[in-house]
N, C-alpha and C positions, 0 to 999 in steps of 0.2 A: 457984720460977720459974713465971710464968704461962704461959698458952697463947695463941698467936696465932691469930686467926680468919682463915682463908683462904677465898676465894670462887672457885668454879669457874665460868668463863665459857665460853659457846659462842657464837661469832659467825662471820660470813662476811666474807671479803675477796675483792674482785673485781679481777682484773688483765687487762690486754689482752694477747692472744697475738700474736706476730709469726711468722706461718707462711707457707709458700709456697702456691702455687696447688694443687699436688698434695696437700699435707697438708690444705688446706682441703676439697678434694673427698673425701678419706678420712673426715674428720669429718662432712661432709655425709651421706655414705653411712651412717655409724653413726646419725646423727640420724633419717634417713628410716626406717631399719630399726626404731629404737626407737618411732617414731610408728606405723608399720604394726603392730608387735607390740601396742601399746596398743589399736589399733582391733580387732585380731583377738581379744584378750582380752575386749574389751567385747562383741563379737558373741557370743562363746562364753558369757559371763556372762548375757547377756540371753536366749539360747536355752535355757540350762540351767534346769530346774525349780528352784524355791527350795530344795526339800528336798535337792537334790544339789549345791548350790553349796558349795565348800570350797576352802581354800588349797592343800591337797594335790592335789586334782583339777586345779586350774589349773596348778600347778607341773609335774605329769606331762605335761599337754598342751603346755606350753611347751617342755619338754625334747624331746618327740617332734617338735615343729615345727622345732626347731633342727637335728635330724638329717635331716629330709625337705626343708626349704626351703634352697636353697644360699645365697641372698643374706642369710639371717639370720646367716651365719658372719662377716660383717663386724663384727657387734656382739659385743663381749666377753661372756663368760658372766656375769661379775659385773654388767655393765650390764643384761643381760637380766633377771637376778633383781631388779635395782633397779626395773625397769619394773613387774614383777609386784607388788612390795611397795608401790610408789607407787599402783598401781591399787586394791589392797585397802584401803590407808589412805584413799584418796579416798572409798570407800564408807563406811568408819567415820566419816569426817568428816560425811558426809551423814546417817547414822543418828543422830549425836549433835547434829545441827542446826547445825553449823559451816559447811556449804557445801552447794551444790546437788549433784544427782546427776552422776556422771561421764558424759561424752558423747563423741561421735565427734570425733577431732582431724582437722580438714581440713588439707590440705597448705599452703594459702596463708594460713590464719588462725591457725595455732598456732605457738608459739615453738619453734624447733629447739633441742634440748638433748640432752645425753648425760651420764649419771651415772657417776662413778668412785667407787664406795662404799668402796674400800680405800685408805687413805692410804699404806700401805707400798708400793703400786705406783707412786706418783708420783715418788719419788727426787728430791726438790727440792734444788737447789744454786744458791747465788748465785755468779755468774761475773763480775759487773761491778757498779759502783755503781748502775747503772740497770736491769740486766737479770739475770734468773735463768733456770734451765733446769728443765724438768719433763718427766717421761715420761708420754706419753699412750698407753694400751694400743692396740696395732695401728696406731699412727701413728709413734711414736718420740720422740726428744728434740726439744723445741721450746723457743723462747725466750718469756718473758713479761716484762711490765714490772714491775720491782721498785719499789714505792712505799712499803712499810712492812716492818719486820722481822717475820720469821715464825719460829716454833719449829722449826727444821730443824737437821740435823747434830748437833753436840754440845749444842745448846740444847734438843733434843727429849728428852722422857722420857714416862713414863706419864701425867703430868698436863699437860704442855705439848707438844702435838703437833698435827698436821694429820690429822684423821680421814677425810677424803675430799674430793672436789671435784665440781664439775659444770660441764660445758662449755655455754655459752649463746651463741647467735648473734643479733645484731641486724643492721640494715641496713649497718652499718659494719664488720662482721667478727665474729670469734669472741673470746669472753672465757672465762676460767676463774675460777670462784668457789670458793675454798678454804673448807672447814669447819674452823675453828680452835678448839681447846680450850686454855685457859690456866688456871693456878692462881695467883691474885694475892692479896696482902694485902687484907683488907677495908678499904674506904674509910671514912675518918672522916666523921661527919655534916657535910654542907656547911653552912657558916655564912653563906652569901650571903643577900641579901634575897629577899623574895617578889615575884612578878610575875605579873600576869594577861595573857594573850595572846588577842587576838581575830583570827581568821583572816579574810581578806577577799580581794577581787578587785583593788580599786584600791590598797589597802595590804596587802601580802602578810601581814605579821605586825605587828599594832599592839600595842605593849607599854604597860602601865599607867603606866610611868614616863616615857613619851614617847620612848623609844629605839626608834622604829619601824624595821622591817627591810623594805626595798623592793628591787626589782630592775628592771633594764631588760628590754627584749624579748630573747628568747633568740636571735633571728636578727637580723643586721644588715640595713640597708636594701637592700644589694646582694643578700643572701641571700633576703630577702622577695620582691624583684622576680624573682629567679631561680625561686623556688618558684611564684610566680604564673604565670610563663611555662610552666613544666613542667606545672602543673595544667591550664592552658588547652590545651596541646598534647595532653595525655592525653585531655581531653574531646573534642577534634576527632577524634583517631584512634579513639576508642571509638565515636563517632557513625557512622563509616564502616564499622564492623564489622557484618556480617550476623548475624542471630540464629542461634546454634549454631556460628558460625565460631570457630576457634581464635584466641587472642590472638596478635598478631604479635610478632616479636622487638623491633621498634621500640617498641611500646607497653610491653612488659615492661621494656625498657631505661629508658623514661621513668618507669615506676613505681619502678624501683630508685633512680633519682636523687631522686625525691620522698621515698621512704622514707629515703634517706641524709640529706637535709636535716632531716627531722623527727627522726631519731635523734640528729643533732648537737644540736638544740635540747633534746631530752630529757636528754642527757648534761650539758649546761650547767645545766639545771634541777636535776638531782640533785646536781651539784657544789655549787651555791649552797645547796641544802637542807642538805647535810652540813656545810658551813662555818658556816652560820648557826646551826643547831641545836647544833653543838659550842660556838660562842661563847656561846650562851644557857645551856647546861648548865654551862659553866665559870664564868659570872658569877653565876647565881642559884641559891639553895638550894632554893626551892620554885617550881615552874612550874605555873600553873593555866590550863586550857583548857576550852572548852565541850564538852559531850557532844553532838555533832552526829550526826544521822541523814543522812549525806551521800547515801545511796541514794535517800531520799525527796526530798531537795532537788533532785536532777537529773532528776526524772521529767518527761516531756513534758507540755505544757499543751494538746495538740491536742484532747483530750476525745474524744467519740464523735460518731456521725452525728446522733443526736437532740439532743445537747447539745455542740456544738462549742466548743472553748476560745477564749480571747481572748489577743491579743498572743503568738501561738504563736512567731513568728520571734524576737521579743525574748527570750522565755523560752529558746528553743533556744540563742541566743547566750550568755545567762547560764549555761546548763548547761555549755556548752563551756568558758567561763572558769573555772567552779568545778572541772571535771574537770582542766583544765590546771594549776591550782595544786596539785593533789594534796595536799589537806589531811590526808587519812588517813595518808599516808606521813610527813608532817611530825610528826604526833603519835607515830607509831611510833619515829621517830628520836629525838625528845625523850624518850620513855619509857626506852629503854635507855641513853641517854647520861647522863641525870640519875641513874639508878640506879647506874651505874658510878662516878659521881663522888660518891656519897653524898647526892645530892639526892632530891627527891620530885616526881613529876608527879601532879597531881590533876585530876579533872574535876568540873564543876559543871553543873547543868541549864541548858540554853540558852534556854528561853522568856523573853522580856522583857528580855534583856540589852541589846539595841540600842534599845529604846524607853523604858527607864527612865532618869531623870536620875541621874547619879552624884553630884550635889551634894546634892539634896534627897531623893532616893530615891523620887520619885513618878513615875507614868506618866501623862502628860498627852497627850491626842490632839493630833496635829499637831506634836509636838516634833521629830520626824525630818523636817526640811524637805527634805533631799536625801540623796543617798548619802554625801556627805562632811561635811555640816553638821548639828549638833544644837543646837537652841535650845529650852530648856525653856519651856513655855507656862504654867507655874505662876506666878501673879502674885507670889507671895512669893519666887520664886527668880530666874528669868530667866537662868540660866547658859547660856552658849553656848560651843561648842568643836567640835573634830573628832569626828565621830560614831564613828569606830573607837576613838579614845582613850576616849570615854565608855563604850563597850561593854567595853573592856579593864578599866577601873576597876570596872565593875559585876561583872565576872567575879571579880576579886580580892576584892571585898567579899563576894560569896557564899561564897567559901572561908573568909574570916575569920569569917563568921557561922555556920559549921558546916554548910554545905549541900553539902559535897563528897561525890561519889559514890565508888564503889570505885576505888582508885588504878589508873591504867592500867598494864598490863604489856606490855612489848615482845614481840611474837610472834617476832621474829628472835633473841631472846637468852634463854637459860635460865641462871639463876644458882642455885648451890647453896652453902650455907655449910658449911665443913669446918674443924674445929679441928685444928691441927697444932702439936705441941710444938716449942719451940725446940731447936736442935741441942745446946745445953749441958745440957738436961734429959734427953736421951735416954740 
């Protein structure tokens, strides 16, 4: 008897919580305590000499602070330890060049979140076709939206389980993000066709076979008009505020409504991204994208005082459009979805893909006549077509010619191959 190859997957699943106002206030208190604890750890770390910085010292200080500061008691002990581990890991990411230095978390600019590191404390149970129940430490049993099967109850074991969760809040309320571990049979190699994808602003995802993926605006006309009125109202109320004066409740309420509309647009965008990338991963066996330096692409064009930039307002609008499309998140979603289905995601160098003719392979000045039209100026070619389609074909051609870079790996997913013997052979 042969051996079956099993793959261990780790991924997240986010669900909406249905909680009362009292329960929301309790979680808010935990989130504020976790943020304050992060800031105090950061102050202690920066004031401590480098030779005396250690995880043991920080842990002792944290335990002492929980005994002396009363309002730290609203945060469960396991969540407090998770704050410390996250802070130390943030410095390791900085030292290894994966992120910037950890900094102070401001009250109004940081995401409110609370970690639940122990999955056994959740006690998840499905009570309805659309709802489940979960235990949140120091809050109690709350309902959450059940949108996919989870390894709970009799389906849970050492290889298929929920290892923990994280509570995250946006302008529309609290969510819970479960950390799920599953052991599944290895996917057979995907036999689907190859496709090149060019990400853009006018056409969100241009595919080399012409199956472009586009979307409408994330807000309706009524919602856009409402957002504009709220932004104008906030600007008027802010203009009447004196320097140093506290923000009024009315202005805070206006800001909350603005954030709610923007959060609704973000949720719709993420839903479209998930559905679109899932369809692409199901259809194509090899997906090729550009290796873009998005951080450099969205830099400001204002320049300096001695050398001021040109078309600053137009570049700022383009930067907002690029950031709004979230190209990096699209690539991350494609990475783990193609890998889970036995497919491949490859990256190719980006320079020249939008200016080179996909028919003759030559780069002729003036061929990119507009943002949407490409007309080859080579006298022996003269091909014309959609500019995004031309770029997508060039991307796929680079991959076929062997110019692929290191395959992209999804950050949100870890996969380990594990050989498991069939039951008959045991």
